[in-house]
PQR file with spaces between the fields and no chain letter, atoms N, CA, C, O and H, PARSE charges and radii, in Angstrom:
ATOM       1  N    MET     1      29.201  248.712   84.611 -0.4000 1.5000
ATOM       2  CA   MET     1      28.911  250.126   84.785 -0.0000 2.0000
ATOM       3  C    MET     1      30.107  250.946   84.298  0.5500 1.7000
ATOM       4  O    MET     1      31.246  250.724   84.708 -0.5500 1.4000
ATOM       5  N    LYS     2      29.818  251.887   83.425 -0.4000 1.5000
ATOM       6  CA   LYS     2      30.858  252.790   82.957 -0.0000 2.0000
ATOM       7  C    LYS     2      31.135  253.801   84.062  0.5500 1.7000
ATOM       8  O    LYS     2      30.214  254.397   84.621 -0.5500 1.4000
ATOM       9  H    LYS     2      28.893  252.068   83.091  0.4000 1.0000
ATOM      10  N    LYS     3      32.417  253.988   84.369 -0.4000 1.5000
ATOM      11  CA   LYS     3      32.792  254.872   85.463 -0.0000 2.0000
ATOM      12  C    LYS     3      33.276  256.224   84.951  0.5500 1.7000
ATOM      13  O    LYS     3      34.103  256.308   84.043 -0.5500 1.4000
ATOM      14  H    LYS     3      33.165  253.504   83.915  0.4000 1.0000
ATOM      15  N    ASN     4      32.741  257.268   85.553 -0.4000 1.5000
ATOM      16  CA   ASN     4      33.185  258.632   85.321 -0.0000 2.0000
ATOM      17  C    ASN     4      33.701  259.099   86.683  0.5500 1.7000
ATOM      18  O    ASN     4      32.982  259.766   87.427 -0.5500 1.4000
ATOM      19  H    ASN     4      32.069  257.200   86.291  0.4000 1.0000
ATOM      20  N    LEU     5      34.938  258.751   87.004 -0.4000 1.5000
ATOM      21  CA   LEU     5      35.464  258.974   88.349 -0.0000 2.0000
ATOM      22  C    LEU     5      35.515  260.446   88.731  0.5500 1.7000
ATOM      23  O    LEU     5      35.898  261.306   87.938 -0.5500 1.4000
ATOM      24  H    LEU     5      35.522  258.210   86.400  0.4000 1.0000
ATOM      25  N    CYS     6      35.121  260.704   89.955 -0.4000 1.5000
ATOM      26  CA   CYS     6      35.250  262.035   90.542 -0.0000 2.0000
ATOM      27  C    CYS     6      36.743  262.376   90.587  0.5500 1.7000
ATOM      28  O    CYS     6      37.578  261.513   90.859 -0.5500 1.4000
ATOM      29  H    CYS     6      34.810  260.005   90.600  0.4000 1.0000
ATOM      30  N    ARG     7      37.059  263.613   90.323 -0.4000 1.5000
ATOM      31  CA   ARG     7      38.468  264.022   90.319 -0.0000 2.0000
ATOM      32  C    ARG     7      39.133  263.851   91.676  0.5500 1.7000
ATOM      33  O    ARG     7      40.360  263.781   91.749 -0.5500 1.4000
ATOM      34  H    ARG     7      36.381  264.314   90.101  0.4000 1.0000
ATOM      35  N    TRP     8      38.350  263.781   92.761 -0.4000 1.5000
ATOM      36  CA   TRP     8      38.901  263.660   94.113 -0.0000 2.0000
ATOM      37  C    TRP     8      38.940  262.209   94.608  0.5500 1.7000
ATOM      38  O    TRP     8      39.380  261.945   95.727 -0.5500 1.4000
ATOM      39  H    TRP     8      37.353  263.837   92.701  0.4000 1.0000
ATOM      40  N    TYR     9      38.482  261.276   93.778 -0.4000 1.5000
ATOM      41  CA   TYR     9      38.476  259.861   94.160 -0.0000 2.0000
ATOM      42  C    TYR     9      39.845  259.263   93.828  0.5500 1.7000
ATOM      43  O    TYR     9      40.052  258.671   92.769 -0.5500 1.4000
ATOM      44  H    TYR     9      38.125  261.490   92.869  0.4000 1.0000
ATOM      45  N    ASP    10      40.774  259.441   94.781 -0.4000 1.5000
ATOM      46  CA   ASP    10      42.134  258.940   94.591 -0.0000 2.0000
ATOM      47  C    ASP    10      42.665  258.421   95.923  0.5500 1.7000
ATOM      48  O    ASP    10      41.903  258.276   96.879 -0.5500 1.4000
ATOM      49  H    ASP    10      40.605  259.921   95.642  0.4000 1.0000
ATOM      50  N    GLU    11      43.940  258.146   95.993 -0.4000 1.5000
ATOM      51  CA   GLU    11      44.541  257.550   97.198 -0.0000 2.0000
ATOM      52  C    GLU    11      44.462  258.452   98.427  0.5500 1.7000
ATOM      53  O    GLU    11      44.586  257.965   99.550 -0.5500 1.4000
ATOM      54  H    GLU    11      44.559  258.264   95.216  0.4000 1.0000
ATOM      55  N    THR    12      44.258  259.749   98.238 -0.4000 1.5000
ATOM      56  CA   THR    12      44.147  260.661   99.388 -0.0000 2.0000
ATOM      57  C    THR    12      42.724  260.715   99.934  0.5500 1.7000
ATOM      58  O    THR    12      42.492  261.285  101.000 -0.5500 1.4000
ATOM      59  H    THR    12      44.157  260.144   97.325  0.4000 1.0000
ATOM      60  N    SER    13      41.786  260.134   99.224 -0.4000 1.5000
ATOM      61  CA   SER    13      40.376  260.175   99.606 -0.0000 2.0000
ATOM      62  C    SER    13      40.058  259.165  100.711  0.5500 1.7000
ATOM      63  O    SER    13      40.300  257.967  100.567 -0.5500 1.4000
ATOM      64  H    SER    13      41.975  259.670   98.359  0.4000 1.0000
ATOM      65  N    ALA    14      39.514  259.675  101.813 -0.4000 1.5000
ATOM      66  CA   ALA    14      39.105  258.783  102.904 -0.0000 2.0000
ATOM      67  C    ALA    14      37.993  257.849  102.443  0.5500 1.7000
ATOM      68  O    ALA    14      37.901  256.709  102.899 -0.5500 1.4000
ATOM      69  H    ALA    14      39.318  260.649  101.931  0.4000 1.0000
ATOM      70  N    ILE    15      37.161  258.331  101.547 -0.4000 1.5000
ATOM      71  CA   ILE    15      36.074  257.502  101.009 -0.0000 2.0000
ATOM      72  C    ILE    15      36.656  256.339  100.208  0.5500 1.7000
ATOM      73  O    ILE    15      36.223  255.199  100.379 -0.5500 1.4000
ATOM      74  H    ILE    15      37.235  259.257  101.177  0.4000 1.0000
ATOM      75  N    LYS    16      37.613  256.603   99.351 -0.4000 1.5000
ATOM      76  CA   LYS    16      38.241  255.525   98.571 -0.0000 2.0000
ATOM      77  C    LYS    16      38.951  254.529   99.487  0.5500 1.7000
ATOM      78  O    LYS    16      38.843  253.317   99.299 -0.5500 1.4000
ATOM      79  H    LYS    16      37.964  257.529   99.212  0.4000 1.0000
ATOM      80  N    ARG    17      39.670  255.045  100.472 -0.4000 1.5000
ATOM      81  CA   ARG    17      40.378  254.138  101.398 -0.0000 2.0000
ATOM      82  C    ARG    17      39.385  253.273  102.159  0.5500 1.7000
ATOM      83  O    ARG    17      39.618  252.078  102.338 -0.5500 1.4000
ATOM      84  H    ARG    17      39.757  256.029  100.625  0.4000 1.0000
ATOM      85  N    ALA    18      38.274  253.865  102.611 -0.4000 1.5000
ATOM      86  CA   ALA    18      37.260  253.095  103.343 -0.0000 2.0000
ATOM      87  C    ALA    18      36.648  252.025  102.443  0.5500 1.7000
ATOM      88  O    ALA    18      36.435  250.891  102.871 -0.5500 1.4000
ATOM      89  H    ALA    18      38.085  254.836  102.465  0.4000 1.0000
ATOM      90  N    TYR    19      36.371  252.390  101.209 -0.4000 1.5000
ATOM      91  CA   TYR    19      35.813  251.415  100.264 -0.0000 2.0000
ATOM      92  C    TYR    19      36.821  250.295   99.991  0.5500 1.7000
ATOM      93  O    TYR    19      36.464  249.117  100.016 -0.5500 1.4000
ATOM      94  H    TYR    19      36.543  253.312  100.862  0.4000 1.0000
ATOM      95  N    ASP    20      38.068  250.662   99.733 -0.4000 1.5000
ATOM      96  CA   ASP    20      39.108  249.663   99.461 -0.0000 2.0000
ATOM      97  C    ASP    20      39.320  248.718  100.639  0.5500 1.7000
ATOM      98  O    ASP    20      39.669  247.552  100.451 -0.5500 1.4000
ATOM      99  H    ASP    20      38.358  251.619   99.713  0.4000 1.0000
ATOM     100  N    LEU    21      39.108  249.223  101.855 -0.4000 1.5000
ATOM     101  CA   LEU    21      39.248  248.390  103.055 -0.0000 2.0000
ATOM     102  C    LEU    21      38.002  247.547  103.333  0.5500 1.7000
ATOM     103  O    LEU    21      38.008  246.699  104.225 -0.5500 1.4000
ATOM     104  H    LEU    21      38.824  250.170  102.008  0.4000 1.0000
ATOM     105  N    GLY    22      36.938  247.783  102.569 -0.4000 1.5000
ATOM     106  CA   GLY    22      35.707  247.012  102.740 -0.0000 2.0000
ATOM     107  C    GLY    22      34.809  247.508  103.853  0.5500 1.7000
ATOM     108  O    GLY    22      33.926  246.778  104.300 -0.5500 1.4000
ATOM     109  H    GLY    22      36.933  248.473  101.845  0.4000 1.0000
ATOM     110  N    ILE    23      35.014  248.740  104.314 -0.4000 1.5000
ATOM     111  CA   ILE    23      34.174  249.254  105.410 -0.0000 2.0000
ATOM     112  C    ILE    23      33.140  250.272  104.942  0.5500 1.7000
ATOM     113  O    ILE    23      32.395  250.824  105.752 -0.5500 1.4000
ATOM     114  H    ILE    23      35.732  249.334  103.951  0.4000 1.0000
ATOM     115  N    LEU    24      33.095  250.520  103.638 -0.4000 1.5000
ATOM     116  CA   LEU    24      32.088  251.409  103.064 -0.0000 2.0000
ATOM     117  C    LEU    24      31.375  250.659  101.949  0.5500 1.7000
ATOM     118  O    LEU    24      32.010  250.088  101.062 -0.5500 1.4000
ATOM     119  H    LEU    24      33.700  250.072  102.980  0.4000 1.0000
ATOM     120  N    ASP    25      30.064  250.668  102.005 -0.4000 1.5000
ATOM     121  CA   ASP    25      29.252  249.961  101.027 -0.0000 2.0000
ATOM     122  C    ASP    25      29.499  250.502   99.611  0.5500 1.7000
ATOM     123  O    ASP    25      29.650  251.705   99.402 -0.5500 1.4000
ATOM     124  H    ASP    25      29.548  251.131  102.725  0.4000 1.0000
ATOM     125  N    LYS    26      29.533  249.593   98.672 -0.4000 1.5000
ATOM     126  CA   LYS    26      29.802  249.922   97.268 -0.0000 2.0000
ATOM     127  C    LYS    26      28.811  250.944   96.709  0.5500 1.7000
ATOM     128  O    LYS    26      29.157  251.716   95.815 -0.5500 1.4000
ATOM     129  H    LYS    26      29.409  248.616   98.841  0.4000 1.0000
ATOM     130  N    LYS    27      27.584  250.953   97.228 -0.4000 1.5000
ATOM     131  CA   LYS    27      26.566  251.865   96.690 -0.0000 2.0000
ATOM     132  C    LYS    27      27.018  253.324   96.763  0.5500 1.7000
ATOM     133  O    LYS    27      26.661  254.127   95.901 -0.5500 1.4000
ATOM     134  H    LYS    27      27.303  250.326   97.955  0.4000 1.0000
ATOM     135  N    TRP    28      27.803  253.669   97.789 -0.4000 1.5000
ATOM     136  CA   TRP    28      28.256  255.050   97.930 -0.0000 2.0000
ATOM     137  C    TRP    28      29.194  255.461   96.807  0.5500 1.7000
ATOM     138  O    TRP    28      29.045  256.540   96.234 -0.5500 1.4000
ATOM     139  H    TRP    28      28.092  253.016   98.490  0.4000 1.0000
ATOM     140  N    VAL    29      30.145  254.619   96.496 -0.4000 1.5000
ATOM     141  CA   VAL    29      31.083  254.969   95.423 -0.0000 2.0000
ATOM     142  C    VAL    29      30.422  254.847   94.058  0.5500 1.7000
ATOM     143  O    VAL    29      30.718  255.628   93.154 -0.5500 1.4000
ATOM     144  H    VAL    29      30.267  253.742   96.961  0.4000 1.0000
ATOM     145  N    GLU    30      29.537  253.882   93.901 -0.4000 1.5000
ATOM     146  CA   GLU    30      28.819  253.731   92.630 -0.0000 2.0000
ATOM     147  C    GLU    30      27.945  254.949   92.347  0.5500 1.7000
ATOM     148  O    GLU    30      27.926  255.458   91.226 -0.5500 1.4000
ATOM     149  H    GLU    30      29.296  253.248   94.636  0.4000 1.0000
ATOM     150  N    ASN    31      27.224  255.415   93.361 -0.4000 1.5000
ATOM     151  CA   ASN    31      26.250  256.495   93.173 -0.0000 2.0000
ATOM     152  C    ASN    31      26.858  257.886   93.175  0.5500 1.7000
ATOM     153  O    ASN    31      26.213  258.837   92.734 -0.5500 1.4000
ATOM     154  H    ASN    31      27.238  255.002   94.271  0.4000 1.0000
ATOM     155  N    TYR    32      28.071  258.026   93.655 -0.4000 1.5000
ATOM     156  CA   TYR    32      28.682  259.348   93.724 -0.0000 2.0000
ATOM     157  C    TYR    32      30.052  259.393   93.044  0.5500 1.7000
ATOM     158  O    TYR    32      30.223  260.087   92.042 -0.5500 1.4000
ATOM     159  H    TYR    32      28.595  257.254   94.013  0.4000 1.0000
ATOM     160  N    CYS    33      31.013  258.667   93.577 -0.4000 1.5000
ATOM     161  CA   CYS    33      32.402  258.741   93.084 -0.0000 2.0000
ATOM     162  C    CYS    33      32.532  258.276   91.647  0.5500 1.7000
ATOM     163  O    CYS    33      33.300  258.851   90.875 -0.5500 1.4000
ATOM     164  H    CYS    33      30.873  258.103   94.392  0.4000 1.0000
ATOM     165  N    TRP    34      31.794  257.246   91.283 -0.4000 1.5000
ATOM     166  CA   TRP    34      31.893  256.687   89.939 -0.0000 2.0000
ATOM     167  C    TRP    34      30.972  257.403   88.959  0.5500 1.7000
ATOM     168  O    TRP    34      30.880  257.018   87.793 -0.5500 1.4000
ATOM     169  H    TRP    34      31.171  256.780   91.910  0.4000 1.0000
ATOM     170  N    LYS    35      30.297  258.433   89.426 -0.4000 1.5000
ATOM     171  CA   LYS    35      29.439  259.257   88.556 -0.0000 2.0000
ATOM     172  C    LYS    35      29.953  260.689   88.538  0.5500 1.7000
ATOM     173  O    LYS    35      29.182  261.642   88.422 -0.5500 1.4000
ATOM     174  H    LYS    35      30.371  258.746   90.372  0.4000 1.0000
ATOM     175  N    GLY    36      31.254  260.820   88.653 -0.4000 1.5000
ATOM     176  CA   GLY    36      31.877  262.131   88.556 -0.0000 2.0000
ATOM     177  C    GLY    36      31.649  263.039   89.749  0.5500 1.7000
ATOM     178  O    GLY    36      31.919  264.238   89.676 -0.5500 1.4000
ATOM     179  H    GLY    36      31.880  260.047   88.747  0.4000 1.0000
ATOM     180  N    GLY    37      31.155  262.484   90.846 -0.4000 1.5000
ATOM     181  CA   GLY    37      30.887  263.295   92.035 -0.0000 2.0000
ATOM     182  C    GLY    37      29.567  264.041   91.968  0.5500 1.7000
ATOM     183  O    GLY    37      29.321  264.943   92.770 -0.5500 1.4000
ATOM     184  H    GLY    37      30.935  261.510   90.905  0.4000 1.0000
ATOM     185  N    LYS    38      28.713  263.672   91.018 -0.4000 1.5000
ATOM     186  CA   LYS    38      27.420  264.347   90.855 -0.0000 2.0000
ATOM     187  C    LYS    38      26.608  264.257   92.148  0.5500 1.7000
ATOM     188  O    LYS    38      26.449  263.178   92.718 -0.5500 1.4000
ATOM     189  H    LYS    38      28.912  262.940   90.367  0.4000 1.0000
ATOM     190  N    ASN    39      26.098  265.403   92.601 -0.4000 1.5000
ATOM     191  CA   ASN    39      25.265  265.526   93.804 -0.0000 2.0000
ATOM     192  C    ASN    39      26.008  265.218   95.106  0.5500 1.7000
ATOM     193  O    ASN    39      25.374  264.995   96.138 -0.5500 1.4000
ATOM     194  H    ASN    39      26.228  266.280   92.138  0.4000 1.0000
ATOM     195  N    CYS    40      27.330  265.202   95.071 -0.4000 1.5000
ATOM     196  CA   CYS    40      28.119  264.900   96.261 -0.0000 2.0000
ATOM     197  C    CYS    40      28.330  266.172   97.092  0.5500 1.7000
ATOM     198  O    CYS    40      28.938  267.136   96.626 -0.5500 1.4000
ATOM     199  H    CYS    40      27.845  265.383   94.233  0.4000 1.0000
ATOM     200  N    VAL    41      27.825  266.157   98.310 -0.4000 1.5000
ATOM     201  CA   VAL    41      27.952  267.299   99.217 -0.0000 2.0000
ATOM     202  C    VAL    41      29.419  267.535   99.567  0.5500 1.7000
ATOM     203  O    VAL    41      29.863  268.681   99.632 -0.5500 1.4000
ATOM     204  H    VAL    41      27.331  265.374   98.688  0.4000 1.0000
ATOM     205  N    ARG    42      30.170  266.464   99.791 -0.4000 1.5000
ATOM     206  CA   ARG    42      31.597  266.586  100.123 -0.0000 2.0000
ATOM     207  C    ARG    42      32.347  267.338   99.024  0.5500 1.7000
ATOM     208  O    ARG    42      33.091  268.277   99.306 -0.5500 1.4000
ATOM     209  H    ARG    42      29.809  265.533   99.738  0.4000 1.0000
ATOM     210  N    LYS    43      32.149  266.924   97.772 -0.4000 1.5000
ATOM     211  CA   LYS    43      32.813  267.545   96.625 -0.0000 2.0000
ATOM     212  C    LYS    43      32.384  269.002   96.480  0.5500 1.7000
ATOM     213  O    LYS    43      33.223  269.885   96.296 -0.5500 1.4000
ATOM     214  H    LYS    43      31.544  266.161   97.543  0.4000 1.0000
ATOM     215  N    LYS    44      31.094  269.248   96.561 -0.4000 1.5000
ATOM     216  CA   LYS    44      30.564  270.606   96.401 -0.0000 2.0000
ATOM     217  C    LYS    44      31.151  271.555   97.441  0.5500 1.7000
ATOM     218  O    LYS    44      31.602  272.650   97.105 -0.5500 1.4000
ATOM     219  H    LYS    44      30.413  268.531   96.710  0.4000 1.0000
ATOM     220  N    ARG    45      31.144  271.134   98.696 -0.4000 1.5000
ATOM     221  CA   ARG    45      31.668  272.002   99.759 -0.0000 2.0000
ATOM     222  C    ARG    45      33.163  272.253   99.593  0.5500 1.7000
ATOM     223  O    ARG    45      33.635  273.363   99.839 -0.5500 1.4000
ATOM     224  H    ARG    45      30.778  270.244   98.969  0.4000 1.0000
ATOM     225  N    PHE    46      33.906  271.237   99.181 -0.4000 1.5000
ATOM     226  CA   PHE    46      35.339  271.411   98.992 -0.0000 2.0000
ATOM     227  C    PHE    46      35.612  272.396   97.852  0.5500 1.7000
ATOM     228  O    PHE    46      36.407  273.324   98.000 -0.5500 1.4000
ATOM     229  H    PHE    46      33.522  270.335   98.981  0.4000 1.0000
ATOM     230  N    GLU    47      34.954  272.187   96.732 -0.4000 1.5000
ATOM     231  CA   GLU    47      35.216  273.027   95.567 -0.0000 2.0000
ATOM     232  C    GLU    47      34.693  274.456   95.729  0.5500 1.7000
ATOM     233  O    GLU    47      35.296  275.397   95.213 -0.5500 1.4000
ATOM     234  H    GLU    47      34.308  271.433   96.612  0.4000 1.0000
ATOM     235  N    GLU    48      33.588  274.622   96.433 -0.4000 1.5000
ATOM     236  CA   GLU    48      33.008  275.958   96.574 -0.0000 2.0000
ATOM     237  C    GLU    48      33.496  276.720   97.802  0.5500 1.7000
ATOM     238  O    GLU    48      33.587  277.947   97.780 -0.5500 1.4000
ATOM     239  H    GLU    48      33.098  273.857   96.852  0.4000 1.0000
ATOM     240  N    GLU    49      33.809  275.991   98.873 -0.4000 1.5000
ATOM     241  CA   GLU    49      34.170  276.647  100.133 -0.0000 2.0000
ATOM     242  C    GLU    49      35.581  276.322  100.613  0.5500 1.7000
ATOM     243  O    GLU    49      36.095  276.960  101.532 -0.5500 1.4000
ATOM     244  H    GLU    49      33.735  274.994   98.891  0.4000 1.0000
ATOM     245  N    GLY    50      36.203  275.327   99.985 -0.4000 1.5000
ATOM     246  CA   GLY    50      37.501  274.877  100.459 -0.0000 2.0000
ATOM     247  C    GLY    50      37.401  274.052  101.732  0.5500 1.7000
ATOM     248  O    GLY    50      38.405  273.798  102.397 -0.5500 1.4000
ATOM     249  H    GLY    50      35.786  274.808   99.238  0.4000 1.0000
ATOM     250  N    TYR    51      36.177  273.632  102.072 -0.4000 1.5000
ATOM     251  CA   TYR    51      35.932  272.867  103.292 -0.0000 2.0000
ATOM     252  C    TYR    51      36.234  271.392  103.053  0.5500 1.7000
ATOM     253  O    TYR    51      35.704  270.783  102.124 -0.5500 1.4000
ATOM     254  H    TYR    51      35.361  273.838  101.532  0.4000 1.0000
ATOM     255  N    VAL    52      37.084  270.829  103.894 -0.4000 1.5000
ATOM     256  CA   VAL    52      37.390  269.401  103.819 -0.0000 2.0000
ATOM     257  C    VAL    52      36.528  268.683  104.848  0.5500 1.7000
ATOM     258  O    VAL    52      36.676  268.889  106.052 -0.5500 1.4000
ATOM     259  H    VAL    52      37.514  271.323  104.649  0.4000 1.0000
ATOM     260  N    SER    53      35.628  267.841  104.360 -0.4000 1.5000
ATOM     261  CA   SER    53      34.737  267.098  105.256 -0.0000 2.0000
ATOM     262  C    SER    53      35.523  266.082  106.068  0.5500 1.7000
ATOM     263  O    SER    53      36.506  265.517  105.587 -0.5500 1.4000
ATOM     264  H    SER    53      35.508  267.674  103.381  0.4000 1.0000
ATOM     265  N    PRO    54      35.083  265.849  107.312 -0.5600 1.5000
ATOM     266  CA   PRO    54      35.718  264.780  108.101  0.2800 2.0000
ATOM     267  C    PRO    54      35.627  263.444  107.351  0.5500 1.7000
ATOM     268  O    PRO    54      34.718  263.236  106.549 -0.5500 1.4000
ATOM     269  N    ASP    55      36.556  262.567  107.616 -0.4000 1.5000
ATOM     270  CA   ASP    55      36.632  261.288  106.906 -0.0000 2.0000
ATOM     271  C    ASP    55      35.392  260.421  107.046  0.5500 1.7000
ATOM     272  O    ASP    55      35.186  259.515  106.239 -0.5500 1.4000
ATOM     273  H    ASP    55      37.295  262.736  108.268  0.4000 1.0000
ATOM     274  N    TYR    56      34.574  260.672  108.035 -0.4000 1.5000
ATOM     275  CA   TYR    56      33.393  259.846  108.283 -0.0000 2.0000
ATOM     276  C    TYR    56      32.093  260.466  107.767  0.5500 1.7000
ATOM     277  O    TYR    56      31.015  259.921  108.001 -0.5500 1.4000
ATOM     278  H    TYR    56      34.742  261.408  108.691  0.4000 1.0000
ATOM     279  N    VAL    57      32.184  261.587  107.075 -0.4000 1.5000
ATOM     280  CA   VAL    57      30.993  262.204  106.488 -0.0000 2.0000
ATOM     281  C    VAL    57      30.792  261.612  105.095  0.5500 1.7000
ATOM     282  O    VAL    57      31.704  261.576  104.269 -0.5500 1.4000
ATOM     283  H    VAL    57      33.060  262.031  106.885  0.4000 1.0000
ATOM     284  N    LEU    58      29.562  261.150  104.868 -0.4000 1.5000
ATOM     285  CA   LEU    58      29.248  260.522  103.591 -0.0000 2.0000
ATOM     286  C    LEU    58      28.913  261.563  102.525  0.5500 1.7000
ATOM     287  O    LEU    58      28.820  262.758  102.808 -0.5500 1.4000
ATOM     288  H    LEU    58      28.821  261.179  105.539  0.4000 1.0000
ATOM     289  N    HIS    59      28.741  261.103  101.342 -0.4000 1.5000
ATOM     290  CA   HIS    59      28.501  261.944  100.170 -0.0000 2.0000
ATOM     291  C    HIS    59      27.270  262.830  100.305  0.5500 1.7000
ATOM     292  O    HIS    59      27.230  263.930   99.754 -0.5500 1.4000
ATOM     293  H    HIS    59      28.816  260.133  101.112  0.4000 1.0000
ATOM     294  N    ASP    60      26.270  262.357  101.034 -0.4000 1.5000
ATOM     295  CA   ASP    60      25.030  263.130  101.200 -0.0000 2.0000
ATOM     296  C    ASP    60      25.098  264.049  102.415  0.5500 1.7000
ATOM     297  O    ASP    60      24.123  264.729  102.737 -0.5500 1.4000
ATOM     298  H    ASP    60      26.303  261.463  101.481  0.4000 1.0000
ATOM     299  N    GLY    61      26.243  264.070  103.089 -0.4000 1.5000
ATOM     300  CA   GLY    61      26.429  264.953  104.238 -0.0000 2.0000
ATOM     301  C    GLY    61      26.128  264.322  105.585  0.5500 1.7000
ATOM     302  O    GLY    61      26.325  264.956  106.622 -0.5500 1.4000
ATOM     303  H    GLY    61      27.035  263.517  102.828  0.4000 1.0000
ATOM     304  N    THR    62      25.655  263.090  105.586 -0.4000 1.5000
ATOM     305  CA   THR    62      25.367  262.417  106.851 -0.0000 2.0000
ATOM     306  C    THR    62      26.644  261.828  107.457  0.5500 1.7000
ATOM     307  O    THR    62      27.633  261.584  106.765 -0.5500 1.4000
ATOM     308  H    THR    62      25.495  262.575  104.744  0.4000 1.0000
ATOM     309  N    VAL    63      26.585  261.612  108.759 -0.4000 1.5000
ATOM     310  CA   VAL    63      27.718  261.021  109.480 -0.0000 2.0000
ATOM     311  C    VAL    63      27.512  259.517  109.564  0.5500 1.7000
ATOM     312  O    VAL    63      26.445  259.053  109.966 -0.5500 1.4000
ATOM     313  H    VAL    63      25.782  261.811  109.321  0.4000 1.0000
ATOM     314  N    ASP    64      28.531  258.757  109.186 -0.4000 1.5000
ATOM     315  CA   ASP    64      28.513  257.300  109.321 -0.0000 2.0000
ATOM     316  C    ASP    64      29.250  256.973  110.613  0.5500 1.7000
ATOM     317  O    ASP    64      30.471  257.107  110.694 -0.5500 1.4000
ATOM     318  H    ASP    64      29.398  259.134  108.860  0.4000 1.0000
ATOM     319  N    GLU    65      28.501  256.547  111.618 -0.4000 1.5000
ATOM     320  CA   GLU    65      29.089  256.291  112.938 -0.0000 2.0000
ATOM     321  C    GLU    65      30.133  255.183  112.906  0.5500 1.7000
ATOM     322  O    GLU    65      31.112  255.241  113.650 -0.5500 1.4000
ATOM     323  H    GLU    65      27.509  256.439  111.552  0.4000 1.0000
ATOM     324  N    ASN    66      29.945  254.176  112.061 -0.4000 1.5000
ATOM     325  CA   ASN    66      30.941  253.103  111.957 -0.0000 2.0000
ATOM     326  C    ASN    66      32.251  253.629  111.377  0.5500 1.7000
ATOM     327  O    ASN    66      33.331  253.277  111.851 -0.5500 1.4000
ATOM     328  H    ASN    66      29.150  254.128  111.456  0.4000 1.0000
ATOM     329  N    LEU    67      32.151  254.468  110.357 -0.4000 1.5000
ATOM     330  CA   LEU    67      33.361  255.076  109.800 -0.0000 2.0000
ATOM     331  C    LEU    67      34.027  255.983  110.823  0.5500 1.7000
ATOM     332  O    LEU    67      35.252  256.011  110.938 -0.5500 1.4000
ATOM     333  H    LEU    67      31.274  254.755  109.972  0.4000 1.0000
ATOM     334  N    LYS    68      33.214  256.720  111.562 -0.4000 1.5000
ATOM     335  CA   LYS    68      33.749  257.625  112.579 -0.0000 2.0000
ATOM     336  C    LYS    68      34.568  256.848  113.609  0.5500 1.7000
ATOM     337  O    LYS    68      35.686  257.236  113.951 -0.5500 1.4000
ATOM     338  H    LYS    68      32.218  256.697  111.469  0.4000 1.0000
ATOM     339  N    LYS    69      34.000  255.751  114.096 -0.4000 1.5000
ATOM     340  CA   LYS    69      34.711  254.917  115.076 -0.0000 2.0000
ATOM     341  C    LYS    69      35.988  254.340  114.470  0.5500 1.7000
ATOM     342  O    LYS    69      37.029  254.312  115.126 -0.5500 1.4000
ATOM     343  H    LYS    69      33.092  255.436  113.818  0.4000 1.0000
ATOM     344  N    PHE    70      35.912  253.885  113.230 -0.4000 1.5000
ATOM     345  CA   PHE    70      37.076  253.296  112.571 -0.0000 2.0000
ATOM     346  C    PHE    70      38.207  254.309  112.452  0.5500 1.7000
ATOM     347  O    PHE    70      39.336  254.024  112.850 -0.5500 1.4000
ATOM     348  H    PHE    70      35.067  253.909  112.697  0.4000 1.0000
ATOM     349  N    TRP    71      37.912  255.504  111.903 -0.4000 1.5000
ATOM     350  CA   TRP    71      38.952  256.502  111.691 -0.0000 2.0000
ATOM     351  C    TRP    71      39.501  257.034  113.007  0.5500 1.7000
ATOM     352  O    TRP    71      40.696  257.314  113.107 -0.5500 1.4000
ATOM     353  H    TRP    71      36.995  255.735  111.580  0.4000 1.0000
ATOM     354  N    GLU    72      38.643  257.180  114.024 -0.4000 1.5000
ATOM     355  CA   GLU    72      39.131  257.641  115.324 -0.0000 2.0000
ATOM     356  C    GLU    72      40.058  256.606  115.957  0.5500 1.7000
ATOM     357  O    GLU    72      41.084  256.957  116.539 -0.5500 1.4000
ATOM     358  H    GLU    72      37.673  256.953  113.943  0.4000 1.0000
ATOM     359  N    LYS    73      39.690  255.330  115.839 -0.4000 1.5000
ATOM     360  CA   LYS    73      40.538  254.255  116.373 -0.0000 2.0000
ATOM     361  C    LYS    73      41.876  254.236  115.627  0.5500 1.7000
ATOM     362  O    LYS    73      42.932  254.092  116.243 -0.5500 1.4000
ATOM     363  H    LYS    73      38.856  255.046  115.365  0.4000 1.0000
ATOM     364  N    LYS    74      41.827  254.378  114.325 -0.4000 1.5000
ATOM     365  CA   LYS    74      43.052  254.382  113.523 -0.0000 2.0000
ATOM     366  C    LYS    74      43.937  255.563  113.915  0.5500 1.7000
ATOM     367  O    LYS    74      45.152  255.411  114.045 -0.5500 1.4000
ATOM     368  H    LYS    74      40.969  254.495  113.825  0.4000 1.0000
ATOM     369  N    LYS    75      43.345  256.719  114.099 -0.4000 1.5000
ATOM     370  CA   LYS    75      44.110  257.914  114.489 -0.0000 2.0000
ATOM     371  C    LYS    75      44.789  257.700  115.848  0.5500 1.7000
ATOM     372  O    LYS    75      45.957  258.043  116.027 -0.5500 1.4000
ATOM     373  H    LYS    75      42.359  256.843  113.993  0.4000 1.0000
ATOM     374  N    ARG    76      44.044  257.130  116.800 -0.4000 1.5000
ATOM     375  CA   ARG    76      44.621  256.876  118.142 -0.0000 2.0000
ATOM     376  C    ARG    76      45.785  255.907  118.062  0.5500 1.7000
ATOM     377  O    ARG    76      46.763  256.045  118.796 -0.5500 1.4000
ATOM     378  H    ARG    76      43.095  256.851  116.654  0.4000 1.0000
ATOM     379  N    SER    77      45.684  254.923  117.171 -0.4000 1.5000
ATOM     380  CA   SER    77      46.758  253.928  117.065 -0.0000 2.0000
ATOM     381  C    SER    77      48.043  254.530  116.490  0.5500 1.7000
ATOM     382  O    SER    77      49.126  253.969  116.661 -0.5500 1.4000
ATOM     383  H    SER    77      44.889  254.811  116.575  0.4000 1.0000
ATOM     384  N    LEU    78      47.921  255.662  115.817 -0.4000 1.5000
ATOM     385  CA   LEU    78      49.088  256.315  115.226 -0.0000 2.0000
ATOM     386  C    LEU    78      49.742  257.326  116.186  0.5500 1.7000
ATOM     387  O    LEU    78      50.841  257.818  115.929 -0.5500 1.4000
ATOM     388  H    LEU    78      47.042  256.117  115.678  0.4000 1.0000
ATOM     389  N    GLU    79      49.060  257.619  117.275 -0.4000 1.5000
ATOM     390  CA   GLU    79      49.582  258.624  118.223 -0.0000 2.0000
ATOM     391  C    GLU    79      50.628  258.019  119.141  0.5500 1.7000
ATOM     392  O    GLU    79      51.174  258.714  119.999 -0.5500 1.4000
ATOM     393  H    GLU    79      48.168  257.220  117.483  0.4000 1.0000
């Protein structure tokens, strides 16, 4: 698959970190991040409103409860 990476798919991206850690299914990055962010609610809201989606919100705007638990646990461990 030829990749047209979203400009926000980098080391600061919670989505990229989740994928790299193996806790986010590849389909999400293939269908959104590797297609230039096309149809990505997270990207659209950030670029149009300056809104930064929580780390557990997926590209289509839904909440991934497993990601939510993971990031909350990680945050608590850093406190």
